[in-house]
C-alpha positions in Angstrom: 3.1 42.3 54.8 4.5 43.3 51.3 7.3 41.2 50.1 9.4 41.5 46.9 11.9 38.8 46.2 14.4 39.4 43.4 16.3 36.5 41.8 18.2 35.6 38.6 21.2 37.8 38.9 24.9 36.6 38.5 28.1 37.1 36.7 28.0 37.4 33.0 30.4 38.3 30.3 29.6 41.5 28.0 27.2 40.7 25.4 25.6 38.0 27.5 22.1 37.6 28.9 20.3 37.2 32.1 16.7 37.0 33.1 15.7 38.5 36.5 12.4 37.5 38.4 10.6 39.3 41.2 8.1 37.4 43.2 5.6 39.5 44.9 3.3 39.0 47.8 1.4 40.9 50.5 -0.5 43.2 48.1 -2.9 43.1 45.1 -0.1 42.6 42.4 -2.5 42.8 39.4 -3.5 46.4 40.5 0.0 47.9 40.6 2.3 49.0 37.7 5.6 47.2 38.4 9.1 48.5 37.8 12.6 47.6 37.9 15.4 49.8 39.3 19.1 49.4 39.6 21.8 50.9 41.7 25.5 50.8 40.7 28.2 51.5 43.3 28.5 55.1 44.3 25.4 55.9 42.2 21.8 56.6 42.9 19.2 54.2 42.2 17.6 54.5 38.8 14.5 53.4 37.2 15.2 50.9 34.4 11.8 49.8 33.2 8.2 49.9 34.3 5.0 48.0 33.0 1.5 48.8 33.7 -0.9 46.8 35.8 -2.4 45.0 32.9 0.8 44.8 31.0 -0.3 47.1 28.2 1.9 50.1 28.7 5.8 49.8 29.1 8.6 52.4 29.5 12.4 52.0 29.4 15.3 54.1 30.5 17.2 55.1 27.3 20.2 53.2 28.3 18.3 49.8 28.1 16.0 50.4 25.3 16.3 47.7 22.6 18.2 45.4 25.1 15.9 44.8 28.1 12.4 43.5 28.1 10.1 43.8 31.1 7.0 41.4 31.4 4.7 40.3 34.0 2.6 37.4 35.0 -0.5 38.4 37.0 -1.3 34.8 37.8 2.1 34.1 39.3 2.5 37.6 40.8 5.9 37.9 39.2 7.5 40.5 37.2 10.6 39.7 34.9 13.4 41.5 33.3 15.0 40.0 30.2 18.4 41.5 29.8 20.3 41.0 26.5 23.5 42.4 25.0 24.6 43.3 28.7 27.3 45.9 29.1 29.8 46.5 31.8 27.9 49.6 32.6 24.7 47.4 33.5 26.5 46.1 36.7 24.4 47.0 39.6 22.0 45.7 42.2 18.6 45.2 40.5 15.4 45.8 42.6 11.7 45.5 41.7 9.1 47.8 43.1 5.4 48.8 42.6 4.4 52.1 41.0 4.8 53.9 37.6 6.7 57.1 38.5 7.9 56.4 42.0 8.4 53.4 44.2 5.4 52.6 46.3 6.4 49.7 48.3 9.2 48.6 50.6 12.3 47.4 48.9 13.5 43.9 48.7 17.0 42.6 48.9 17.8 43.0 45.3 19.8 40.8 42.9 23.4 41.6 41.9 24.2 41.7 38.2 27.9 41.8 37.3 28.9 42.2 33.8 32.7 41.5 33.2 35.1 39.6 31.2 
């Protein structure tokens, strides 16, 4: 069955960096666009970044443009999110999923990112 396992979250000071990973299994990873979402307390889940199946096309939410970088390794079946210059408002649980415009797979547990001084 589909499995998405996110990791790499943690507590970081404003201005710091984190690299999230999402290990995927149970589906043909290289055929799916992959995306990162986040959900902050008392807010709806929002799309942060998405990368096409071959990794050619990428889209970011305006709030993270220039700070976050999504990438993927179709050999390792893993998608990454490099997050730089983190802000307090980036605090959220981060999830990966498949699909370009809408999530197409079951959700994993997510990884908590907390940005605080």
